[in-house]
C-alpha positions in Angstrom: -10.4 41.9 -60.2 -9.2 44.6 -62.6 -5.5 44.2 -61.6 -5.7 40.4 -61.7 -7.1 40.4 -65.3 -4.8 43.2 -66.4 -1.8 41.3 -64.9 -2.7 38.2 -66.9 -3.1 40.3 -70.1 0.3 42.0 -69.5 2.0 38.6 -69.0 0.6 37.4 -72.3 1.7 40.5 -74.1 5.2 40.1 -72.6 5.3 36.6 -74.0 4.2 38.0 -77.4 7.1 40.4 -77.4 9.7 37.6 -77.0 11.9 36.5 -80.0 10.3 33.1 -79.8 6.8 34.5 -80.5 7.4 37.9 -82.0 3.7 38.6 -82.4 3.9 42.1 -81.1 6.4 45.0 -81.3 6.1 48.0 -78.9 7.0 51.5 -80.0 10.6 52.7 -79.3 9.6 54.7 -76.3 8.3 51.6 -74.5 11.4 49.3 -74.9 15.0 49.4 -73.8 18.0 47.6 -75.2 19.9 45.1 -73.1 23.3 46.1 -71.7 25.0 43.3 -73.5 22.9 43.3 -76.6 21.8 46.7 -77.7 19.6 45.5 -80.6 17.4 43.5 -78.2 14.1 45.2 -77.4 13.1 44.6 -73.8 9.4 45.6 -73.2 10.3 47.5 -70.0 7.0 49.5 -70.0 5.0 46.2 -69.7 7.5 44.9 -67.1 7.1 48.0 -65.0 3.3 47.8 -65.4 3.3 44.2 -64.2 5.3 45.2 -61.1 3.2 48.3 -60.3 0.0 46.4 -60.8 1.2 43.6 -58.5 2.0 46.2 -55.8 -1.5 47.7 -56.2 -3.1 44.3 -55.9 -1.0 43.7 -52.8 -2.3 47.0 -51.3 -5.9 45.9 -52.1 -5.2 42.7 -50.3 -3.8 44.6 -47.3 -7.0 46.6 -47.1 -9.1 43.4 -47.0 -6.9 41.9 -44.4 -7.1 45.1 -42.3 -10.9 45.0 -42.2 -11.7 41.3 -42.5 -12.9 40.9 -38.9 -14.0 44.5 -38.1 -17.6 44.9 -37.1 -19.5 47.2 -39.4 -20.1 49.8 -36.7 -16.4 50.1 -35.9 -15.1 51.3 -39.2 -13.8 54.6 -38.0 -11.0 52.9 -36.0 -9.2 52.0 -39.2 -9.6 55.2 -41.1 -6.0 56.4 -40.4 -4.6 53.0 -41.3 -6.6 52.4 -44.4 -6.5 55.8 -46.1 -2.9 55.6 -47.2 -3.4 52.0 -48.5 -6.5 53.0 -50.4 -4.7 56.1 -51.9 -1.7 54.0 -53.0 -3.9 51.3 -54.4 -5.8 53.7 -56.6 -2.6 55.5 -57.6 -0.8 52.3 -58.6 -3.9 51.0 -60.4 -4.2 54.2 -62.4 -0.5 54.2 -63.2 -0.8 50.6 -64.4 -3.8 51.3 -66.6 -2.2 54.4 -68.1 1.1 52.6 -68.8 -0.5 49.6 -70.4 -2.8 51.8 -72.5 0.1 53.9 -73.8 2.3 50.9 -74.6 -0.6 49.1 -76.4 -1.4 52.2 -78.4 2.1 52.0 -79.8 2.0 48.3 -80.4 2.3 46.8 -83.9 1.1 43.2 -84.4 2.4 40.6 -86.8 -1.1 39.5 -88.1 0.5 37.1 -90.6 2.3 35.2 -87.9 -0.8 35.1 -85.7 -2.9 33.8 -88.5 -0.3 31.2 -89.5 0.0 30.0 -85.9 -3.8 29.9 -85.5 -4.0 27.6 -88.6 -1.4 25.2 -87.3 -4.1 23.2 -85.6 -2.6 23.2 -82.1 -5.1 22.1 -79.5 -4.9 22.1 -75.7 -6.2 19.4 -73.5 -8.9 21.7 -72.2 -10.1 22.5 -75.8 -10.2 18.8 -76.6 -12.2 18.0 -73.4 -14.7 20.8 -74.2 -15.1 19.5 -77.8 -15.7 16.0 -76.5 -18.4 17.1 -74.1 -20.0 19.5 -76.5 -20.0 17.3 -79.6 -20.2 13.8 -78.2 -21.7 14.1 -74.7 -18.6 12.7 -73.1 -17.9 12.9 -69.4 -14.5 14.2 -68.7 -12.5 12.6 -65.9 -9.1 13.6 -64.4 -6.1 11.2 -64.5 -2.6 11.8 -63.1 -1.0 10.8 -66.4 -3.4 11.6 -69.2 -6.9 13.0 -69.8 -9.6 10.5 -70.4 -13.1 10.9 -71.7 -15.8 8.3 -71.7 -19.3 8.4 -73.1 -22.2 8.7 -70.7 -23.7 5.4 -69.7 -20.6 3.3 -70.2 -18.9 1.7 -67.2 -15.4 2.5 -66.1 -12.7 0.7 -68.0 -15.1 -0.3 -70.8 -14.8 0.5 -74.4 -15.4 3.9 -75.9 -12.6 5.6 -74.1 -11.0 8.5 -75.9 -7.5 9.1 -74.6 -5.4 12.2 -75.2 -1.9 13.0 -74.1 -1.6 15.6 -71.3 1.9 16.5 -72.4 
């Protein structure tokens, strides 16, 4: 669970480091220039953390697969097979946490850009559906082309349908 959540966080922080977003800037020790463009700041520490964390998650999955159909009384038959996986999983997890912690300690955030973007009024389809349910008691239905919400008690295809683009 830890590596899954941390992986999602790292992916978001990698996005925040891109020129398109530029919400976060890592310290010089955690970035590397590109071969063709030295002024570019590639967040290699977070890229490495993503790869190491993924390997640790894979090792955890390997442990689960190794014991998924082993009776509880027969656990000693797998000790030799599992110990290296468990050791590598903990090692990679610790490395990932340490690397992300160090990189984030060096991070500087562009609070003005984050505040400006938050005020732009962007809304996702999920946020809209949540608001319709919360504020108007709407029932949310799935549609292949667009989200639809209808008020409780009204039949399908009747009036009172709020439509929102899923694009």
